[in-house]
C-alpha positions in Angstrom: 127.3 -21.8 138.0 129.9 -20.0 138.7 128.8 -16.9 141.2 130.7 -14.1 142.6 130.4 -12.5 145.7 129.3 -8.5 145.7 129.0 -6.4 148.9 125.4 -4.7 148.8 125.8 -1.4 150.7 122.0 -0.2 152.1 121.7 3.8 152.3 118.5 4.3 154.7 117.4 8.0 153.0 116.3 10.8 155.7 116.8 8.6 158.6 119.9 9.9 160.3 119.1 7.4 163.3 120.4 4.1 161.5 123.8 3.9 159.9 124.9 2.5 156.8 124.7 -1.0 156.5 126.1 -4.1 154.4 125.6 -7.5 153.3 127.8 -9.9 151.0 125.6 -12.3 148.6 126.5 -14.4 145.7 125.1 -14.3 142.6 125.9 -15.3 138.9 129.0 -14.8 137.4 127.7 -13.7 133.7 124.9 -11.8 135.7 126.3 -8.1 136.3 123.2 -6.6 135.4 119.7 -7.4 138.4 120.8 -5.5 141.1 117.0 -5.7 142.1 117.3 -9.2 142.1 120.3 -9.2 144.5 118.8 -6.7 147.0 115.5 -8.4 147.2 116.5 -10.6 149.9 116.6 -8.0 152.2 113.3 -6.7 152.0 112.2 -7.8 155.3 115.4 -5.5 157.0 115.0 -2.4 155.1 111.6 -2.4 156.2 112.7 -2.7 159.7 115.6 -0.2 159.2 113.7 2.4 156.9 112.3 4.7 159.0 108.9 5.1 161.2 107.2 7.6 158.9 106.3 7.2 155.3 108.4 9.5 152.9 105.6 10.7 151.0 102.1 10.6 153.3 104.3 10.6 157.0 101.8 7.9 157.9 103.4 4.7 159.8 105.8 3.1 157.8 105.4 -0.3 156.6 107.1 -1.5 153.1 110.5 0.2 152.2 111.0 1.1 148.5 114.2 0.5 147.0 116.3 1.9 144.7 119.6 -0.3 143.8 122.6 1.4 142.0 124.4 -1.5 140.9 128.4 -1.3 140.0 128.2 -5.3 139.8 130.4 -4.7 136.1 133.3 -3.6 138.4 135.7 -6.8 137.9 137.7 -6.5 141.0 135.3 -4.9 143.3 131.6 -5.6 142.0 128.9 -4.2 144.9 125.4 -2.6 144.5 124.2 0.6 146.8 120.8 0.5 147.8 118.8 3.6 148.9 116.2 2.6 151.1 112.7 4.8 151.6 110.5 4.5 154.3 107.1 4.2 153.2 103.2 2.9 154.3 103.6 0.2 151.7 100.3 2.3 149.5 100.9 2.0 145.9 100.9 5.4 145.3 103.0 6.3 148.3 105.6 3.8 146.8 105.4 5.5 143.4 106.0 8.6 144.9 109.3 7.6 146.7 110.6 6.3 143.9 109.3 9.4 141.8 111.0 11.5 145.0 114.4 9.8 144.7 114.3 10.7 140.3 114.0 14.0 141.5 116.7 14.2 144.2 119.2 12.2 141.8 118.2 14.8 138.7 119.1 17.9 141.1 122.0 16.1 142.9 123.5 15.8 138.6 122.4 19.5 138.1 124.8 20.9 141.2 127.6 18.3 140.0 127.3 19.7 135.9 126.6 23.3 136.8 128.5 24.6 139.3 127.5 28.2 138.4 123.9 27.8 139.7 120.8 29.0 138.8 117.7 30.6 140.7 114.9 27.0 141.0 112.3 30.1 140.6 113.2 32.5 137.9 116.6 30.7 136.1 118.9 33.9 137.1 122.5 33.4 137.5 123.5 36.3 139.5 123.8 36.6 143.8 122.5 33.0 144.2 122.6 31.2 147.4 121.9 27.7 148.0 119.8 26.5 150.3 120.6 26.6 154.1 119.9 22.6 154.1 120.2 20.4 151.1 123.4 22.9 149.6 122.0 22.0 146.3 119.1 24.1 144.9 119.8 28.0 144.7 117.5 31.1 145.1 118.1 34.8 143.4 116.1 35.9 146.4 113.6 35.6 149.1 110.8 36.2 146.8 112.0 33.6 144.4 112.8 31.3 147.8 109.2 31.5 148.9 107.8 30.5 145.4 109.6 28.2 145.1 109.5 26.1 148.6 105.9 24.3 148.0 107.9 22.2 145.5 111.6 22.1 147.0 110.7 21.2 150.6 109.4 17.2 149.2 112.6 16.8 148.6 114.7 19.0 150.5 115.1 16.7 153.6 116.1 13.4 150.8 118.7 16.0 148.8 120.1 16.7 151.8 120.4 13.0 153.0 121.7 11.5 149.5 124.4 14.3 148.3 127.1 12.4 150.8 125.8 9.1 149.3 126.8 10.2 145.9 130.2 12.7 147.1 131.8 9.5 148.9 131.1 5.8 149.7 132.0 4.2 152.9 134.7 1.4 151.2 137.8 1.3 150.0 138.6 3.8 147.0 139.7 1.5 144.0 141.3 3.0 140.6 140.7 1.7 137.3 143.1 2.2 134.3 141.2 4.4 131.5 141.8 5.3 128.2 141.0 8.6 127.4 140.9 8.9 123.9 140.2 12.5 122.5 138.9 12.8 118.4 138.7 15.7 116.4 137.7 13.6 113.4 138.0 10.2 112.3 141.3 11.2 111.4 143.0 12.7 114.3 142.6 11.2 117.4 145.2 10.0 120.3 144.5 8.8 123.6 146.2 8.7 127.0 145.7 6.6 129.9 144.3 7.8 133.5 143.1 5.8 136.9 139.8 6.9 137.8 138.0 5.6 140.9 135.9 2.5 140.1 133.3 3.7 142.1 132.3 6.3 139.5 131.4 3.8 136.8 127.7 3.4 137.9 125.4 1.1 136.0 122.5 1.7 136.2 123.0 5.2 135.3 125.7 4.5 132.7 128.7 6.7 133.9 128.0 9.1 130.6 124.9 9.6 132.8 126.3 9.7 136.1 127.4 13.5 137.4 130.4 12.8 139.4 131.4 10.0 136.9 131.2 13.4 134.4 132.6 15.4 137.0 135.5 13.7 137.3 136.2 12.6 133.9 136.5 16.7 133.2 139.1 17.1 136.1 140.9 14.6 134.2 140.8 16.2 131.2 141.3 19.8 132.5 145.4 18.2 132.2 145.2 17.8 128.5 143.7 21.3 127.8 146.9 22.9 126.3 147.8 19.8 124.6 144.3 20.1 122.9 144.9 23.3 122.1 147.7 22.7 120.0 146.8 19.4 118.1 142.9 20.8 117.3 141.8 21.7 113.7 143.7 25.2 112.8 140.4 26.8 111.8 137.9 27.8 113.9 134.2 25.2 113.3 132.0 27.6 113.3 133.6 31.0 111.5 136.3 28.9 109.8 138.8 31.8 111.0 142.1 30.8 112.5 141.3 29.2 116.1 142.3 29.4 119.6 141.5 27.1 121.5 139.5 23.9 121.7 136.3 23.2 124.1 136.6 19.7 125.3 133.4 17.3 125.5 132.9 14.2 127.9 130.9 12.1 124.9 130.7 9.3 127.5 132.3 5.9 128.5 132.6 2.4 126.8 132.3 0.5 129.8 131.7 -2.6 128.2 135.4 -2.1 126.7 138.0 -4.6 127.7 139.6 -1.8 128.7 137.2 1.4 129.5 137.1 4.1 127.1 136.3 8.0 128.0 135.7 9.5 124.3 136.5 13.3 124.3 135.4 15.5 121.7 137.6 18.3 120.6 136.8 20.9 118.7 138.1 24.1 117.4 136.7 27.1 118.1 138.0 31.0 117.8 137.6 33.8 120.8 134.1 34.6 119.9 130.9 33.7 122.1 128.9 32.7 119.7 131.1 30.6 118.0 132.2 28.8 121.6 128.3 27.8 121.8 127.8 27.0 118.5 130.6 24.5 119.0 129.2 23.1 121.9 126.3 22.1 120.0 127.9 21.0 116.7 129.6 18.2 119.2 126.8 15.9 118.4 127.5 15.9 115.0 130.7 14.8 115.4 129.6 12.0 117.8 127.3 11.1 115.1 130.0 10.8 112.1 132.5 9.0 114.6 130.4 6.4 116.7 130.1 3.7 115.1 133.1 2.8 113.9 134.5 3.5 117.9 131.9 1.2 119.0 132.8 -1.3 116.8 136.6 -0.7 117.4 136.0 -1.0 121.2 134.1 -4.3 120.9 131.0 -2.6 123.0 129.0 -5.3 124.6 125.1 -6.1 124.6 123.1 -2.9 124.4 120.9 -4.5 126.7 122.6 -6.6 129.1 126.1 -5.8 128.6 127.5 -8.9 128.5 130.8 -9.7 126.2 129.9 -13.0 124.4 131.4 -14.0 121.8 128.5 -14.2 119.2 127.0 -10.7 119.2 124.7 -9.5 116.2 124.7 -6.2 114.9 120.9 -4.8 114.6 120.2 -5.4 110.9 118.8 -1.8 110.1 121.1 0.8 111.7 124.2 -1.5 112.3 125.4 0.3 115.3 124.5 -1.6 118.5 124.8 -5.1 119.1 122.7 -7.8 120.9 123.5 -11.2 122.7 120.2 -12.7 121.3 116.7 -12.1 120.3 115.4 -11.3 123.9 117.6 -8.4 124.4 116.8 -7.1 121.1 113.0 -6.7 122.3 113.7 -5.6 125.8 115.9 -2.6 123.9 113.5 -1.9 120.9 111.5 0.9 122.8 115.0 3.3 123.7 116.9 2.1 120.5 113.6 2.8 117.7 114.5 6.5 118.0 118.0 6.4 117.2 117.9 3.2 114.6 118.1 4.7 111.2 118.4 2.1 108.2 121.8 2.3 106.7 121.8 4.1 103.5 119.0 6.8 104.5 119.5 10.0 104.7 122.4 10.2 102.1 122.7 12.9 100.0 119.7 14.8 102.6 120.8 18.6 102.8 
């Protein structure tokens, strides 16, 4: 079986005494999925380097909880980043560590998606000051900060450690040519090719749910705003008045295509605030209309494992996703069943 060399970067979260470290590991060339399998041989090493105290109960640490972030699908430079959390080994503490890291990733994601930070306690957006330690969450005043501290203190230190992990890597930054496809409707589409750092193609989570990928993509497509303003529909998508601008929304990246595609919805609006808000909500309908055709054209891989194989079979019911076999189809059913609508159902509904 053919194998490929990948680099596994280990990042001890909350333990400043131990620097990041790396290993090179061979995986099957057609794997591109199981980051846990690649990182598990180094469990003993992680146990020793993670830290002295359990991240949850503060007792003596014994077993490290590992959270791999896989970049294995990158063709030229596959690697895995592994967040390492120290735990005492109790099941509840291992689970708590993983839940804690999920909260950390969500908080960092909110920071990247929404630079206009809102108060963590009351939702206010005026006069917000970020937490002095983690620089991620914010509060409108001392009262709200005190009220939110009981919850925030559990992950504050981890947030402070994780932010550098999500905003830079220690290895060389490389770029990957990406097609940025602008879509007004099924007949009005165009694209540009732009280089985006390969490190942002993180899976899992997929690039569309990776806040840094979205932030970078928005920064990239912003240069095309004037062009989109002249090529969108001449009428506001909400009130039908003459349109003045286009709202751009990064939908997702088709990472399994032969050349990755970033899909950008271009929705025409006038100057009214309610129309801008309505346009954002209406973008979901745009993707419902064009996604099946775009997915087919992009030759997306198996919906479960991402592998590109010669004989992919589409879901018999909805025809929108495809699988390399029954095993992957069964594995993906729990996630897919909510979106699986039989072809022809709903037509004519109002």
